[in-house]
N, C-alpha and C positions, 0 to 999 in steps of 0.2 A: 292718376294724372300722368300724362306723357311729359317726359323731360326732354331737354335739348337733344340728348343722344338718341332717344327714340325717334324724334322728328327727323334728325339727320339720316338715320338708317332708312326710314320710309322714303325720303327724298332721293337718297342714293339708289334705292331699288326702283325708283320711278313710279312709286305708288303714293296715294293719299286716301285716307279714310274719313268719310263724313257721316256723322250720326245725327239724325234730326227727329224730333217728336212729331207724330202725325195722329190724326183721328181716322180710324177705319172701322166702319160698321159700329159707330158710337163707342168704340173702345180705343184707349190710348195705346198706340204701337210706336215702334222706333224703326225708321228707315235707315238702313245702312247702305251707303253707296261707296263703292271702291273705284277710285279713279286711277287711270294709268297714263303715264306721260308718253306722248309720241314726240316726234322731232319738232313739231310746231306748236302743240297745244296739249292740254289735259283733256282726256275723254273718259266718259263713263264706261267702266269695265264690267262691273256686276252690281246688282241691286237686290236686296232682300229685306224683308220686314220681320221684326222680332218683338216679343213682349217686353223685353228689357234691353237697355243700352249695353249691358254686360254681354248679352248674347250676340249683339252686333259685333262687338270687338273680338269675341271668340271666333265668330265665323270669318271675319276679315283676317285674323291671324292665321287661321287654318289655310286660307287661300294663299296668303303671303308665303307660308312655309312651303307649300306645294310649288310655288313659282320661283323659289330660291335655289 
């Protein structure tokens, strides 16, 4: 679970992570969408699907580390 400090770090970096369950080819998958803040709004930055939500967060973390 993300705590307040984790959320504050993401927001300071100008990023947000959204993970949602979806059905793809009759299989349950998890969409991970990484949003990036611009001057006026939040925009979709990268999207990828995984078999587990854990993999989504691992992928998002690797991108955030590269951007920091």
